[in-house]
C-alpha positions as CSV (number, residue, x, y, z in Angstrom):
1,M,0.0,0.0,0.0
2,N,1.4,3.4,-0.9
3,R,1.4,6.3,1.4
4,S,-1.5,8.0,-0.3
5,N,-3.8,5.0,0.2
6,L,-2.7,4.7,3.8
7,R,-3.7,8.3,4.4
8,I,-7.3,7.8,3.0
9,T,-7.8,4.6,5.0
10,S,-6.8,6.3,8.2
11,F,-9.1,9.2,7.5
12,V,-12.1,6.9,7.0
13,L,-11.4,5.0,10.2
14,I,-11.1,8.2,12.2
15,L,-14.3,9.6,10.6
16,S,-16.2,6.4,11.5
17,F,-15.0,6.6,15.1
18,L,-16.0,10.2,15.4
19,L,-19.5,9.5,14.0
20,T,-20.0,6.5,16.3
21,A,-18.9,8.5,19.3
22,C,-21.1,11.5,18.4
23,G,-24.1,9.2,17.8
24,T,-23.7,7.7,21.2
25,S,-23.3,11.0,23.0
26,L,-26.4,12.6,21.2
27,Q,-28.9,10.0,22.4
28,A,-31.5,11.7,24.8
29,E,-31.3,10.4,28.3
30,P,-34.7,9.5,29.9
31,T,-36.3,12.3,32.0
32,P,-36.4,11.3,35.6
33,I,-39.9,11.3,37.3
34,P,-39.9,13.8,40.2
35,P,-40.7,12.3,43.5
36,K,-44.2,13.0,45.0
37,P,-44.1,15.8,47.6
38,T,-44.2,14.3,51.0
39,N,-46.8,16.9,52.2
40,I,-49.6,15.8,49.8
41,P,-51.6,12.8,51.1
42,D,-52.7,10.0,48.9
43,T,-56.2,10.8,47.6
44,P,-58.2,7.9,46.2
45,I,-59.9,8.6,42.9
46,P,-63.6,8.6,43.7
47,D,-65.8,6.2,41.9
48,T,-68.1,7.8,39.3
49,P,-71.5,7.9,40.9
50,V,-74.2,5.9,39.2
51,P,-77.3,8.1,38.8
52,S,-80.3,6.7,40.8
53,E,-83.9,7.0,39.7
54,E,-86.0,9.3,41.8
55,P,-88.7,7.5,43.7
56,K,-92.1,7.7,42.0
57,P,-94.6,9.6,44.1
58,E,-97.4,7.7,45.6
59,P,-100.7,8.2,43.8
60,I,-103.4,10.3,45.5
61,V,-106.3,8.2,46.7
62,V,-109.5,9.8,48.1
63,K,-112.7,7.8,48.8
64,D,-115.7,9.7,47.7
65,D,-119.2,9.6,49.3
66,L,-120.2,6.8,47.0
67,E,-117.5,4.7,48.5
68,F,-115.5,4.9,45.3
69,D,-111.7,5.3,45.4
70,V,-110.8,8.3,43.2
71,I,-107.1,7.9,42.1
72,L,-104.9,10.5,40.7
73,E,-101.2,10.2,39.8
74,I,-100.7,13.9,40.4
75,P,-102.9,16.7,41.8
76,A,-105.7,17.6,39.4
77,Q,-104.8,20.4,37.0
78,I,-107.8,20.4,34.5
79,I,-111.1,20.4,36.4
80,V,-114.7,20.4,35.6
81,S,-117.2,21.2,38.4
82,I,-120.9,20.6,37.9
83,S,-122.0,21.6,41.3
84,P,-121.9,25.2,42.6
85,N,-120.8,24.3,46.2
86,L,-117.8,22.4,44.9
87,T,-116.9,25.2,42.5
88,E,-116.9,27.6,45.5
89,I,-114.7,25.2,47.5
90,L,-112.3,25.0,44.5
91,F,-111.8,28.7,44.5
92,G,-111.7,28.8,48.3
93,I,-108.7,26.6,48.4
94,G,-106.8,28.4,45.6
95,A,-107.4,26.0,42.8
96,G,-110.0,28.0,40.9
97,D,-107.6,28.8,38.1
98,R,-107.8,25.1,37.1
99,L,-111.5,25.2,36.4
100,V,-112.1,24.7,32.7
101,G,-115.9,23.9,32.7
102,R,-118.8,24.5,35.1
103,D,-122.6,24.1,35.4
104,S,-124.6,27.3,34.8
105,N,-125.4,27.7,38.5
106,S,-121.7,27.9,39.4
107,Q,-121.6,31.7,39.4
108,F,-119.5,32.5,42.5
109,P,-117.0,33.9,42.7
110,E,-117.1,36.0,39.6
111,A,-113.9,34.4,38.3
112,A,-115.8,31.1,37.9
113,L,-117.6,32.7,34.9
114,E,-114.4,32.5,32.9
115,A,-114.8,28.7,32.7
116,A,-116.9,27.2,29.9
117,D,-120.6,27.1,30.7
118,L,-121.8,23.5,30.3
119,G,-125.5,24.3,30.9
120,A,-127.9,23.9,33.8
121,M,-127.8,20.0,33.6
122,W,-131.6,19.8,33.7
123,D,-131.5,17.6,30.6
124,G,-128.7,15.5,31.9
125,I,-124.9,15.8,32.0
126,P,-123.4,17.0,28.6
127,V,-121.0,14.2,28.2
128,E,-119.6,15.2,24.9
129,D,-118.9,18.7,26.0
130,I,-117.1,17.5,29.0
131,L,-115.0,15.0,27.0
132,A,-113.9,17.8,24.7
133,L,-112.4,19.6,27.7
134,E,-110.2,16.6,28.5
135,P,-110.4,17.1,32.3
136,D,-108.4,15.0,34.7
137,L,-111.0,15.5,37.4
138,I,-114.8,16.1,37.5
139,L,-116.4,17.3,40.7
140,A,-120.1,16.3,41.2
141,G,-122.4,17.0,44.0
142,E,-125.2,15.2,45.7
143,I,-127.8,16.2,43.2
144,Y,-126.5,13.7,40.7
145,A,-127.6,10.1,40.9
146,A,-125.0,7.3,41.3
147,D,-125.9,5.8,37.9
148,A,-125.2,9.1,36.1
149,I,-121.8,9.2,37.8
150,Q,-121.0,5.6,36.8
151,E,-121.8,6.4,33.2
152,L,-119.1,9.1,33.3
153,R,-116.7,6.7,34.9
154,D,-117.4,4.1,32.2
155,L,-116.1,6.6,29.7
156,G,-112.8,6.7,31.5
157,L,-113.4,10.0,33.3
158,T,-112.3,10.5,36.8
159,V,-115.2,11.7,38.9
160,Y,-115.3,12.7,42.6
161,W,-118.9,12.6,44.0
162,Q,-119.5,14.5,47.3
163,A,-122.6,14.6,49.5
164,N,-123.8,17.8,51.0
165,P,-122.6,18.5,54.6
166,E,-125.0,18.2,57.5
167,D,-122.9,20.5,59.8
168,F,-119.8,22.6,59.9
169,D,-117.6,19.6,60.6
170,G,-118.9,18.0,57.4
171,L,-118.1,21.2,55.5
172,Y,-114.6,21.2,56.8
173,E,-114.1,17.6,55.7
174,N,-115.5,18.3,52.3
175,I,-113.1,21.2,51.8
176,W,-110.1,19.0,53.0
177,K,-110.9,16.1,50.6
178,I,-111.0,18.4,47.5
179,A,-107.8,20.0,48.7
180,V,-106.1,16.6,48.8
181,L,-107.2,16.0,45.2
182,T,-105.8,19.3,44.1
183,G,-102.6,19.4,46.3
184,T,-103.7,22.6,48.1
185,E,-103.8,21.3,51.6
186,D,-101.9,24.4,53.0
187,K,-104.5,26.8,51.7
188,A,-107.3,24.6,52.8
189,E,-106.0,24.5,56.3
190,S,-105.9,28.3,56.4
191,L,-109.4,28.5,55.1
192,V,-110.8,26.0,57.6
193,I,-109.1,27.7,60.5
194,S,-110.6,31.0,59.4
195,L,-114.1,29.5,59.2
196,Q,-113.7,27.8,62.5
197,E,-112.7,31.0,64.2
198,R,-115.7,32.9,62.8
199,V,-118.1,30.1,63.9
200,S,-116.6,30.0,67.3
201,T,-116.9,33.8,67.7
202,L,-120.6,33.8,66.8
203,E,-121.3,30.7,69.0
204,G,-120.0,32.7,71.9
205,K,-122.2,35.7,71.0
206,L,-125.3,33.4,70.8
207,E,-124.5,31.4,73.9
208,G,-126.8,33.2,76.3
209,V,-129.8,33.4,73.9
210,E,-133.0,32.0,75.4
211,D,-135.6,33.4,73.1
212,I,-135.7,31.0,70.2
213,P,-138.0,32.3,67.3
214,L,-139.8,29.9,65.0
215,V,-138.4,30.4,61.4
216,F,-140.0,29.4,58.1
217,Y,-137.5,29.2,55.3
218,E,-139.3,29.4,52.0
219,L,-137.4,27.8,49.1
220,D,-140.0,27.9,46.3
221,A,-143.6,29.3,46.2
222,S,-144.4,28.4,42.6
223,D,-147.6,27.1,44.3
224,P,-148.2,29.8,46.9
225,A,-150.7,27.6,48.8
226,N,-148.1,24.9,49.2
227,P,-144.6,26.4,49.4
228,W,-141.5,24.3,49.6
229,T,-139.2,24.4,52.6
230,T,-136.4,22.5,54.2
231,G,-136.9,19.7,56.8
232,A,-134.9,18.1,59.5
233,G,-131.4,16.7,58.7
234,T,-130.5,19.3,56.1
235,F,-127.7,21.7,56.3
236,I,-130.2,24.6,56.1
237,S,-132.1,23.3,59.1
238,Y,-128.8,22.9,60.9
239,I,-127.8,26.5,60.3
240,I,-131.2,27.9,61.4
241,N,-131.1,25.9,64.6
242,K,-127.4,26.8,65.3
243,A,-128.3,30.5,64.9
244,K,-130.7,30.0,67.8
245,G,-133.8,29.7,65.7
246,Q,-136.3,26.8,65.4
247,N,-136.7,25.5,61.9
248,L,-140.4,25.1,61.3
249,G,-139.7,22.5,58.6
250,D,-138.3,20.1,61.3
251,V,-141.9,19.0,62.2
252,L,-142.5,17.9,58.6
253,D,-141.7,14.5,57.1
254,G,-138.8,14.8,54.7
255,E,-135.8,16.9,53.9
256,W,-137.2,19.0,51.1
257,V,-141.0,19.2,51.5
258,Q,-144.1,21.2,50.8
259,I,-146.3,22.6,53.6
260,S,-149.9,23.7,53.2
261,S,-150.9,27.3,54.0
262,E,-153.3,25.9,56.6
263,E,-150.4,24.1,58.4
264,L,-148.1,27.1,58.1
265,I,-150.8,29.5,59.6
266,A,-151.3,27.0,62.4
267,Q,-147.6,26.9,63.1
268,N,-147.5,30.7,63.1
269,P,-143.7,31.4,62.5
270,D,-142.0,34.5,64.0
271,Y,-139.8,34.9,60.9
272,I,-140.3,34.1,57.3
273,L,-137.1,34.1,55.2
274,L,-137.7,34.4,51.5
275,A,-135.0,32.4,49.7
276,D,-137.1,32.8,46.6
277,A,-136.8,36.6,46.6
278,L,-134.5,36.5,43.6
279,Y,-137.4,35.0,41.6
280,G,-139.8,37.9,42.2
281,I,-141.3,36.9,45.6
282,T,-141.6,40.0,47.8
283,P,-142.8,40.6,51.3
284,E,-145.8,42.4,49.9
285,S,-146.8,39.5,47.6
286,V,-146.5,37.1,50.5
287,A,-148.7,39.2,52.8
288,E,-151.4,39.1,50.1
289,R,-151.6,35.3,50.2
290,A,-154.9,34.0,51.6
291,G,-154.8,33.8,55.3
292,W,-151.2,34.7,55.7
293,S,-152.0,38.2,57.1
294,E,-152.7,36.3,60.4
295,I,-149.1,35.0,60.7
296,S,-146.9,36.8,63.3
297,A,-144.0,37.2,60.8
298,V,-146.4,39.1,58.5
299,T,-148.0,41.3,61.2
300,D,-144.6,42.1,62.8
301,G,-142.9,42.9,59.5
302,K,-140.5,40.0,59.8
303,L,-140.8,38.9,56.2
304,L,-137.1,39.1,55.1
305,P,-135.6,38.4,51.7
306,F,-132.6,36.1,51.9
307,D,-129.9,35.3,49.4
308,P,-130.6,31.7,48.4
309,F,-127.1,30.9,47.3
310,I,-125.6,31.5,50.7
311,L,-127.4,28.6,52.4
312,S,-128.7,26.7,49.4
313,V,-125.1,26.2,48.1
314,P,-123.3,24.3,50.9
315,G,-119.8,25.6,50.4
316,P,-117.6,27.9,52.5
317,R,-120.3,30.6,52.4
318,L,-122.4,28.5,54.8
319,V,-120.5,30.5,57.5
320,D,-121.7,33.7,55.9
321,G,-125.2,32.4,56.0
322,F,-124.8,31.5,59.7
323,E,-123.7,35.1,60.4
324,Q,-126.4,36.8,58.4
325,L,-129.2,34.6,59.6
326,A,-128.2,35.1,63.3
327,E,-128.1,38.8,62.8
328,M,-131.6,38.7,61.2
329,I,-133.3,36.8,63.9
330,H,-131.3,38.2,66.8
331,P,-130.7,41.8,65.8
332,E,-130.4,42.9,69.5
333,L,-127.0,41.0,69.7
334,F,-125.6,43.2,66.8
335,G,-126.8,46.6,67.9
336,N,-129.7,46.6,65.5
């Protein structure tokens, strides 16, 4: 090998060495993992919570006065009332804005008139009109027979039938049951407490009364010789007696009965309350009836018009009727 070739060979070997050395020194060393600070405690990674289903609320179950269990999944929101007293209860407990349909006699409070008028029901319950409103609850009073209510239920409608109260405790219970169906128990409790306080106050005022006047409550005198009145066991009779009056109709046989003029004259009531005054009956026209001029109520000027809807509609206004009737037959207690 000549000197020139030896020089090239040596250069190649030196270059190969340098490249190998540089390659080894340029390889990146692994980055060391820093130690965990000793002042941070171990924290277990929480398990991802599994969402749980909310418990389904229990259905609302209220037994009506036909012994039928009325069942609702939630408080009623779309309501039809076909009885004035139940309409008044509905508004009294703060659920009147849910009323979508009513009978023609449901006229109190004024806000009730905003609901669809379904008629007076004299020709039967307008089933098709009610179905069109798609109510989740129908409130029906004692005036409707059980078979008519069953026909509605057979169509898949939920109907709550309620009897008229016979006393104030019955009224409070009626209010409470409708409150349960509408989920308005708090407002119903406030209403009932208020009614109870008013009743208690008036009872205290009447406590010492000993003079009990005989009261004839005239419901209808379409036949003036045989007017209709209310007998024993009715809520009207209860209110009259509680107001320290004696209901003349209690001696008759039946709850809603007619009495002859002869019998009425013989009974000789001290007061005659004209619940038919809204229909044109006046104290003057009553005084002109044959033989009635002999009755004490007529001769003493105690023929008094009376708003029929206050006592004839057994809702919260029964307490109003109690107060008004007591003031009429015992004016001395009220400074009159």
